[in-house]
C-alpha positions as CSV (number, residue, x, y, z in Angstrom):
1,M,-96.6,-84.0,44.5
2,F,-97.0,-85.7,41.1
3,P,-93.7,-87.6,40.3
4,W,-91.2,-85.1,39.1
5,W,-89.1,-87.8,37.6
6,L,-91.9,-88.5,35.2
7,L,-92.4,-84.9,34.3
8,G,-88.7,-84.6,33.6
9,F,-89.5,-86.2,30.3
10,L,-92.6,-84.1,29.4
11,A,-92.3,-80.9,27.4
12,L,-93.7,-79.3,24.3
13,C,-91.7,-78.1,21.3
14,P,-92.7,-75.6,18.5
15,A,-93.8,-77.5,15.4
16,S,-91.0,-75.9,13.4
17,L,-88.4,-77.5,15.7
18,C,-90.0,-81.0,15.9
19,T,-88.0,-83.8,14.3
20,N,-87.9,-87.6,14.6
21,P,-86.4,-88.6,18.0
22,G,-83.2,-90.6,18.4
23,I,-84.6,-91.8,21.7
24,T,-88.2,-92.5,22.7
25,G,-89.3,-93.0,26.3
26,R,-92.5,-94.5,27.7
27,I,-93.9,-94.1,31.2
28,T,-96.3,-96.9,32.1
29,Q,-99.0,-97.2,34.8
30,N,-96.4,-98.9,37.0
31,G,-94.3,-95.8,36.8
32,L,-97.3,-93.6,37.5
33,E,-98.1,-95.7,40.6
34,Y,-94.5,-95.4,42.0
35,G,-94.8,-91.6,41.4
36,R,-98.1,-91.5,43.2
37,Q,-96.5,-93.0,46.3
38,I,-93.8,-90.4,46.2
39,G,-96.3,-87.7,45.6
40,M,-98.6,-88.8,48.5
41,A,-95.7,-88.7,51.0
42,V,-94.7,-85.2,49.8
43,L,-98.3,-83.9,49.9
44,Q,-98.9,-85.4,53.4
45,Q,-96.0,-83.4,54.7
46,K,-97.3,-80.3,52.9
47,L,-100.7,-80.6,54.4
48,K,-99.2,-81.0,57.9
49,S,-97.5,-77.6,57.3
50,I,-100.8,-75.7,56.7
51,K,-100.9,-72.6,58.9
52,I,-104.4,-71.9,60.1
53,P,-104.8,-68.3,61.1
54,D,-106.5,-67.3,64.4
55,M,-110.2,-66.8,64.1
56,S,-112.7,-64.8,66.0
57,G,-116.3,-63.7,65.7
58,K,-119.7,-63.3,67.3
59,E,-122.7,-65.6,67.1
60,K,-126.2,-65.6,68.7
61,V,-126.6,-68.8,70.6
62,S,-129.8,-69.8,72.3
63,P,-130.4,-69.6,75.3
64,I,-127.3,-67.4,76.3
65,G,-127.5,-64.8,73.5
66,K,-124.5,-63.3,71.8
67,V,-121.2,-65.1,72.2
68,Q,-117.8,-63.7,71.3
69,Y,-115.3,-66.4,70.5
70,S,-111.8,-66.8,69.4
71,L,-109.8,-69.8,68.2
72,T,-106.0,-69.6,68.5
73,E,-102.8,-71.6,68.2
74,M,-104.4,-74.1,65.8
75,Q,-102.1,-76.8,64.7
76,I,-102.5,-79.8,62.4
77,V,-101.8,-83.0,64.4
78,S,-102.2,-85.7,61.8
79,V,-103.0,-86.1,58.1
80,S,-104.2,-89.4,56.6
81,L,-104.5,-89.9,52.8
82,P,-105.7,-93.5,52.6
83,K,-107.1,-93.4,49.0
84,S,-105.4,-91.7,46.0
85,A,-105.0,-92.4,42.3
86,V,-103.0,-90.9,39.4
87,G,-104.3,-91.2,35.9
88,L,-104.0,-90.0,32.4
89,S,-106.4,-87.9,30.4
90,P,-105.7,-88.9,26.8
91,G,-104.4,-86.0,24.8
92,T,-104.6,-83.7,27.8
93,G,-102.4,-84.4,30.8
94,V,-102.1,-86.0,34.2
95,V,-104.9,-86.0,36.9
96,L,-104.2,-86.7,40.6
97,S,-107.2,-87.5,42.8
98,I,-107.4,-88.0,46.6
99,G,-110.4,-89.3,48.5
100,N,-111.4,-90.1,52.1
101,A,-108.6,-87.9,53.4
102,Y,-108.6,-87.1,57.1
103,I,-107.1,-84.1,59.0
104,S,-106.9,-83.7,62.8
105,I,-106.4,-80.3,64.3
106,K,-106.0,-79.0,67.9
107,G,-106.2,-75.5,69.3
108,N,-107.4,-73.3,72.0
109,W,-110.7,-71.5,72.4
110,R,-111.8,-68.5,74.4
111,V,-115.3,-67.0,74.8
112,K,-117.2,-64.1,76.4
113,Y,-120.9,-63.8,76.8
114,L,-123.4,-62.0,78.9
115,R,-120.9,-59.2,78.8
116,I,-119.0,-60.4,81.9
117,V,-118.7,-64.2,81.7
118,K,-115.4,-65.4,80.2
119,D,-114.1,-68.9,79.7
120,H,-111.4,-70.8,77.8
121,G,-110.1,-74.3,77.0
122,S,-108.9,-76.4,74.2
123,F,-110.6,-78.1,71.3
124,D,-110.1,-81.0,68.8
125,L,-111.2,-80.6,65.2
126,S,-111.6,-83.5,62.7
127,V,-112.0,-83.1,59.0
128,S,-113.2,-86.2,57.2
129,D,-114.1,-87.2,53.7
130,L,-111.7,-84.7,52.2
131,T,-111.3,-85.0,48.4
132,I,-108.8,-83.2,46.2
133,S,-108.6,-83.3,42.4
134,A,-105.6,-81.7,40.6
135,G,-104.7,-81.3,37.0
136,I,-101.0,-80.7,36.1
137,G,-100.0,-78.7,33.0
138,V,-96.6,-79.2,31.4
139,S,-94.6,-76.8,29.2
140,R,-91.0,-76.4,28.0
141,D,-88.6,-73.7,28.9
142,E,-86.0,-72.0,26.7
143,T,-83.3,-74.6,27.6
144,G,-85.4,-77.6,26.5
145,R,-86.2,-78.5,30.1
146,P,-89.7,-79.0,31.2
147,T,-91.7,-76.8,33.6
148,V,-95.0,-77.6,35.3
149,S,-97.9,-75.7,36.7
150,S,-101.2,-76.3,38.3
151,A,-103.8,-76.5,35.6
152,S,-106.8,-77.1,37.8
153,C,-107.7,-77.9,41.4
154,S,-110.8,-78.5,43.4
155,T,-111.5,-79.7,46.9
156,S,-114.5,-80.9,48.9
157,I,-114.8,-81.4,52.6
158,G,-117.3,-84.0,53.6
159,G,-117.4,-83.4,57.4
160,V,-116.0,-81.1,60.0
161,R,-116.6,-81.8,63.7
162,I,-115.2,-79.8,66.7
163,K,-115.2,-80.8,70.3
164,F,-114.4,-78.4,73.1
165,H,-112.6,-79.3,76.3
166,G,-112.3,-77.4,79.6
167,G,-114.6,-74.8,81.1
168,A,-118.2,-75.1,80.3
169,S,-117.4,-77.1,77.1
170,W,-120.8,-78.8,77.1
171,L,-122.4,-75.3,76.6
172,Y,-120.0,-74.2,73.9
173,N,-120.6,-77.3,71.9
174,L,-124.0,-75.9,71.3
175,F,-122.6,-73.3,68.8
176,S,-120.0,-75.6,67.3
177,K,-121.7,-75.6,64.0
178,F,-120.8,-71.9,63.5
179,I,-117.1,-72.7,64.2
180,E,-117.2,-75.7,62.0
181,K,-118.5,-73.6,59.0
182,A,-115.7,-71.0,59.5
183,L,-113.0,-73.6,59.7
184,R,-114.3,-75.5,56.7
185,K,-113.9,-72.4,54.6
186,A,-110.5,-71.6,56.0
187,L,-109.2,-75.1,55.2
188,S,-110.8,-75.1,51.7
189,D,-109.1,-71.8,50.9
190,K,-105.7,-73.2,52.0
191,I,-105.6,-76.6,50.2
192,C,-105.6,-75.6,46.5
193,P,-102.9,-72.9,46.9
194,L,-100.8,-75.5,48.7
195,V,-101.3,-78.0,46.0
196,S,-100.3,-75.4,43.4
197,D,-97.3,-74.5,45.4
198,A,-96.3,-78.2,45.7
199,I,-96.6,-78.6,41.9
200,G,-94.5,-75.5,41.3
201,G,-91.9,-76.8,43.7
202,L,-91.2,-79.6,41.3
203,N,-89.5,-77.2,38.8
204,P,-86.1,-77.1,40.6
205,H,-86.0,-80.9,40.3
206,L,-86.9,-80.8,36.7
207,K,-84.0,-78.5,36.0
208,T,-81.7,-81.4,36.8
209,L,-82.8,-83.3,33.7
210,N,-79.5,-84.0,31.8
211,V,-80.6,-82.2,28.6
212,L,-76.9,-82.1,27.6
213,A,-74.9,-84.9,29.1
214,K,-71.1,-85.0,28.7
215,V,-69.8,-88.4,27.6
216,D,-66.1,-87.8,27.5
217,R,-63.7,-85.1,26.3
218,Y,-64.9,-85.6,22.7
219,A,-68.6,-86.0,22.9
220,E,-71.9,-85.0,24.6
221,V,-75.4,-86.2,24.0
222,E,-78.5,-84.0,23.8
223,Y,-81.8,-85.1,25.5
224,S,-84.1,-82.2,24.9
225,L,-87.6,-83.1,23.9
226,V,-88.4,-82.7,20.2
227,S,-92.2,-83.0,20.2
228,P,-95.2,-82.9,22.5
229,P,-95.8,-86.0,24.7
230,V,-98.4,-88.4,23.4
231,I,-100.7,-89.2,26.3
232,T,-103.0,-92.3,26.1
233,K,-105.1,-93.9,28.7
234,N,-102.3,-96.3,29.5
235,Y,-99.0,-94.6,29.1
236,I,-97.1,-91.4,28.1
237,D,-94.8,-91.6,25.1
238,L,-92.2,-88.9,24.8
239,D,-89.6,-88.1,22.2
240,L,-86.0,-87.0,23.0
241,K,-83.4,-85.7,20.5
242,G,-80.9,-88.4,21.5
243,E,-78.1,-87.1,19.3
244,F,-74.4,-87.0,19.9
245,Y,-72.3,-83.9,19.2
246,N,-68.7,-82.9,19.4
247,I,-68.2,-80.9,22.5
248,G,-68.7,-77.2,21.7
249,Q,-69.4,-77.9,18.0
250,H,-72.9,-79.0,17.3
251,R,-72.7,-80.1,13.7
252,E,-75.5,-82.3,12.3
253,P,-74.5,-85.6,10.7
254,P,-75.2,-86.4,7.0
255,F,-78.2,-88.5,8.0
256,T,-81.5,-88.0,9.9
257,A,-83.4,-90.0,12.5
258,P,-86.1,-92.3,10.9
259,P,-89.3,-92.8,12.9
260,F,-89.8,-95.7,15.2
261,S,-92.3,-96.8,17.8
262,L,-92.1,-98.8,21.0
263,P,-93.9,-102.2,21.4
264,E,-96.8,-102.7,23.7
265,Q,-94.9,-103.4,26.9
266,A,-96.1,-102.5,30.3
267,S,-94.4,-104.6,33.0
268,S,-91.7,-102.0,33.8
269,M,-92.1,-98.5,35.0
270,L,-90.1,-96.9,32.2
271,Y,-89.1,-97.9,28.7
272,I,-86.3,-96.2,26.7
273,G,-85.8,-97.0,23.1
274,V,-82.3,-96.1,21.8
275,S,-82.3,-96.0,18.0
276,E,-79.6,-96.8,15.4
277,F,-79.5,-93.0,14.8
278,T,-78.3,-92.3,18.3
279,L,-75.5,-94.9,18.0
280,N,-74.6,-93.7,14.5
281,S,-74.5,-90.1,15.5
282,A,-71.9,-91.2,18.1
283,G,-69.9,-92.8,15.4
284,F,-70.0,-89.6,13.3
285,V,-68.8,-87.6,16.3
286,Y,-65.8,-89.7,17.1
287,Y,-64.9,-90.0,13.4
288,S,-65.2,-86.3,13.0
289,A,-63.0,-85.8,16.1
290,G,-60.2,-87.8,14.4
291,V,-59.9,-90.3,17.2
292,L,-60.7,-93.5,15.3
293,N,-57.1,-94.4,14.6
294,T,-54.4,-96.3,16.4
295,N,-50.8,-97.6,16.0
296,V,-50.1,-101.3,16.5
297,T,-46.6,-102.5,17.3
298,D,-45.2,-105.9,18.2
299,D,-45.2,-105.3,21.9
300,M,-49.0,-105.2,21.8
301,I,-49.2,-108.7,20.4
302,P,-49.5,-111.5,23.1
303,K,-46.1,-113.0,23.8
304,S,-47.6,-116.5,23.4
305,S,-48.4,-115.8,19.7
306,P,-46.0,-117.3,17.2
307,L,-47.1,-114.6,14.8
308,R,-45.1,-111.4,15.3
309,L,-45.2,-107.9,13.8
310,N,-41.8,-108.2,12.3
311,T,-40.3,-108.7,8.8
312,Q,-39.7,-112.4,9.6
313,T,-43.4,-113.1,10.0
314,F,-44.4,-110.9,7.1
315,G,-41.6,-112.4,5.0
316,V,-43.3,-115.8,5.2
317,F,-46.2,-114.3,3.2
318,I,-44.4,-111.6,1.2
319,P,-40.8,-112.9,0.8
320,Q,-39.5,-109.6,-0.6
321,I,-40.2,-107.9,2.7
322,A,-37.8,-110.2,4.6
323,Q,-35.3,-109.8,1.8
324,S,-35.4,-106.0,1.7
325,Y,-35.7,-105.5,5.5
326,P,-34.2,-108.4,7.4
327,N,-34.9,-108.7,11.1
328,M,-36.8,-105.5,11.6
329,S,-40.0,-104.6,13.4
330,V,-43.3,-103.7,11.6
331,K,-45.7,-101.0,12.6
332,L,-49.3,-100.9,11.5
333,I,-51.4,-97.7,11.4
334,V,-55.1,-98.6,11.5
335,Q,-57.7,-95.9,10.9
336,A,-61.3,-95.5,10.0
337,T,-61.9,-93.9,6.6
338,Q,-65.7,-93.5,7.2
339,Q,-67.8,-93.2,10.2
340,P,-68.8,-96.6,11.8
341,H,-72.3,-97.8,11.0
342,A,-74.5,-99.7,13.4
343,T,-77.4,-101.9,12.3
344,M,-79.9,-103.4,14.7
345,Q,-81.9,-106.6,14.0
346,P,-83.8,-108.7,16.5
347,S,-81.2,-110.0,19.0
348,N,-78.3,-108.6,17.0
349,V,-76.3,-105.4,16.8
350,T,-73.7,-105.2,14.0
351,V,-71.2,-102.4,13.6
352,E,-69.3,-102.1,10.3
353,V,-66.2,-100.1,10.0
354,M,-64.5,-99.0,6.7
355,G,-60.9,-98.2,7.1
356,S,-57.3,-98.7,6.1
357,I,-54.3,-100.6,7.4
358,A,-50.9,-99.0,6.5
359,A,-47.8,-101.2,7.2
360,Y,-44.3,-99.7,7.8
361,V,-40.9,-101.2,8.6
362,I,-39.2,-99.6,11.6
363,K,-35.7,-99.1,10.4
364,P,-32.7,-99.1,12.7
365,D,-32.6,-95.3,12.7
366,S,-36.3,-95.3,13.8
367,T,-37.5,-94.0,10.5
368,L,-40.4,-95.7,8.7
369,A,-40.3,-97.4,5.3
370,P,-43.7,-98.0,3.7
371,L,-44.6,-101.6,2.8
372,F,-48.3,-101.5,1.7
373,V,-51.7,-99.9,2.3
374,L,-54.8,-102.1,2.6
375,G,-58.4,-101.2,2.5
376,M,-60.4,-102.8,5.3
377,K,-64.0,-103.6,5.9
378,A,-64.4,-105.0,9.5
379,S,-67.7,-106.4,10.7
380,T,-68.2,-106.6,14.5
381,S,-70.9,-107.7,16.9
382,A,-71.8,-105.6,19.8
383,N,-72.7,-106.6,23.4
384,L,-74.8,-104.1,25.2
385,L,-75.7,-103.8,28.9
386,I,-76.7,-101.3,31.5
387,S,-74.2,-100.2,34.1
388,G,-75.7,-97.8,36.7
389,K,-77.3,-95.1,34.6
390,K,-75.3,-95.7,31.5
391,L,-75.6,-97.8,28.3
392,V,-72.2,-99.5,27.9
393,G,-70.9,-102.2,25.5
394,S,-68.1,-104.0,23.8
395,V,-67.5,-105.4,20.3
396,T,-66.0,-108.6,18.9
397,L,-64.7,-109.1,15.4
398,N,-66.9,-111.1,13.1
399,G,-65.1,-110.8,9.8
400,L,-62.5,-108.9,7.9
401,V,-62.4,-108.1,4.2
402,L,-59.1,-106.7,2.8
403,S,-58.3,-105.0,-0.5
404,L,-54.9,-103.8,-1.8
405,Q,-54.7,-100.0,-2.2
406,K,-51.0,-99.6,-2.7
407,S,-47.9,-101.8,-2.5
408,Y,-44.3,-100.7,-2.1
409,V,-42.9,-104.2,-2.2
410,G,-44.4,-105.5,-5.4
411,P,-47.5,-107.8,-5.9
412,F,-48.6,-110.3,-3.3
413,Q,-51.6,-112.3,-2.3
414,I,-53.7,-110.2,0.1
415,Q,-55.5,-113.2,1.7
416,S,-52.2,-114.5,2.9
417,L,-52.1,-111.6,5.5
418,Q,-55.6,-112.3,6.8
419,T,-54.5,-114.3,9.9
420,V,-51.8,-111.9,11.1
421,L,-53.9,-108.8,10.6
422,Q,-56.9,-110.3,12.3
423,L,-54.6,-111.1,15.3
424,A,-53.4,-107.5,15.3
425,L,-56.9,-106.1,15.3
426,K,-58.1,-108.5,18.1
427,S,-55.1,-108.0,20.2
428,A,-54.5,-104.3,19.9
429,V,-57.3,-102.4,18.2
430,L,-60.4,-103.9,19.7
431,P,-59.2,-103.7,23.3
432,K,-58.7,-99.9,22.8
433,V,-62.2,-99.7,21.3
434,N,-63.7,-101.6,24.2
435,E,-62.0,-99.4,26.7
436,L,-64.0,-96.5,25.2
437,L,-67.2,-98.5,25.0
438,K,-67.1,-99.8,28.5
439,E,-67.4,-96.2,29.7
440,G,-70.6,-96.0,27.8
441,F,-72.9,-92.9,27.7
442,P,-75.4,-91.6,30.3
443,L,-79.0,-92.3,29.7
444,P,-81.6,-89.5,30.2
445,T,-82.3,-89.3,34.0
446,I,-83.0,-86.8,36.7
447,D,-81.0,-86.2,39.8
448,K,-81.2,-89.0,42.4
449,M,-83.0,-91.3,40.0
450,N,-81.6,-94.8,39.8
451,L,-82.4,-97.6,37.3
452,V,-83.5,-100.8,38.9
453,N,-83.8,-104.3,37.4
454,A,-83.0,-102.8,34.0
455,Q,-83.4,-105.2,31.0
456,I,-82.3,-105.0,27.4
457,Q,-84.0,-106.3,24.2
458,I,-82.6,-105.8,20.7
459,L,-85.3,-105.1,18.2
460,K,-85.3,-103.9,14.6
461,D,-83.7,-100.5,14.4
462,Y,-83.4,-99.9,18.1
463,V,-82.6,-101.3,21.5
464,L,-85.4,-101.3,24.1
465,I,-84.5,-100.8,27.7
466,G,-87.1,-101.7,30.2
467,T,-86.5,-100.6,33.8
468,D,-88.0,-99.7,37.1
469,V,-86.7,-96.7,39.0
470,A,-85.9,-95.8,42.6
471,F,-84.9,-92.5,44.1
472,T,-82.2,-91.9,46.6
473,G,-83.9,-90.5,49.7
474,S,-87.4,-91.2,48.4
475,P,-90.1,-91.7,51.0
476,A,-91.6,-94.4,48.8
477,R,-89.9,-97.8,48.8
478,Y,-89.2,-99.4,45.5
479,S,-90.3,-102.8,46.9
480,D,-93.8,-101.4,47.7
481,T,-94.5,-100.8,44.0
482,A,-92.1,-102.8,41.9
483,K,-92.6,-106.3,43.1
484,A,-90.7,-108.9,41.2
485,R,-92.5,-109.2,37.8
486,V,-92.0,-111.8,35.2
487,H,-91.7,-110.3,31.7
488,P,-94.1,-111.9,29.2
489,D,-91.4,-112.0,26.6
490,P,-88.7,-114.6,27.5
491,A,-86.1,-112.6,25.5
492,F,-86.6,-109.8,28.0
493,R,-86.0,-111.9,31.1
494,V,-82.3,-111.0,31.5
495,L,-81.0,-109.0,34.4
496,R,-78.8,-106.3,32.9
497,Q,-75.9,-105.6,35.3
498,R,-72.2,-105.2,34.7
499,G,-70.6,-108.5,34.2
500,T,-73.8,-110.1,32.7
501,P,-73.8,-108.9,29.0
502,L,-76.4,-109.8,26.5
503,K,-74.7,-111.8,23.9
504,L,-75.8,-110.6,20.5
């Protein structure tokens, strides 16, 4: 009954396999509280399903002597769990406590005494001041997904009262204390196994954690846990691998994830820190896949632009082009020569791309004649936002530095081409890049988990996502727990939804 969405992040790893995470998550007390609501609704249904076996026995009751009794067809009518709490035991785990619980049971009774006298009727049983305390242990399976088990459980029943109806009920109430004692033991024996079963029932849900999430036909991102959770009195910190890989080819990039830690934020249920390493591992994957290149032709330039990809335009800046190839179209081949590199500073994400631009004349017979090859260093700013359960984005061009690598048309001033090449990048290359970025990549989640009121803050070396959660089909309402909360940091008070990007 503890929130399985929280436990989806919790697992242990062998020390030999632990590395710095690409992504760090934090579950706050608000998250625990929402999970408690879900857990109480589940446990209440579990308690209602308790099957109490028929009971029989003999007791000596003054003044009638020995009485044979049987209690049958016992059924739980109602369960009330008015007081519960979930907390953290620093360095240990999660503790769930329930107090002042109440259970109402009905059933039938039958007695025989004085050898020949028989009677029967119904009864009502009330169990009050029931307390339950459960500890939850967490481990990691061979796939990197978490599993949970009951680490401890204890129960205490404050009061049990039974009242008989029908027949000579007033007489049988005289030996009710014997019945109450038997039923108290029967219930105590049932509750902890039920709690243990409920905890074990979380494991099928935990297996839906997207440990390896497909991004597109080129990439997937791994979210297995790389180190034990750090449990404090206020929150649980957990480390995820957060690394992109080429699909079917898990090759490590030539850089490692540096350590980073989350700030002391607590207003949202869940915080997810996505580091530069995660974004840069994505750049490494797409560069390795050979997809960071594109062709640019004149039909990709806005018709309203006076600058065209043809020899007339290029001839203005390099006369020998127009002289050698009059009235012909020009084709640009733009490609990255190194993996893109993302850098995060407060309120700013910069992505730099080293590449080349090769220009060719398209001759009348459709063959290509080389004009020049330029080295390129492009600096872009990234806009990030949350769309559903994905982190998506777009980039805009900040600056472009060009260098001549080879010329087939003699010497020329490189800077004279700055305007036309920037137009080509903005009109043709960046739209293709943004088509990829708007699809984004899935964040670590569990089945039926939705992000609510997600917010983004760019910090040094990572982006911090603060979000509440809600579950499809959950018995607990999001509004019961996640009332509108004003974030203490004004930079964080931005609703992240598609169409409202954070301008960096």
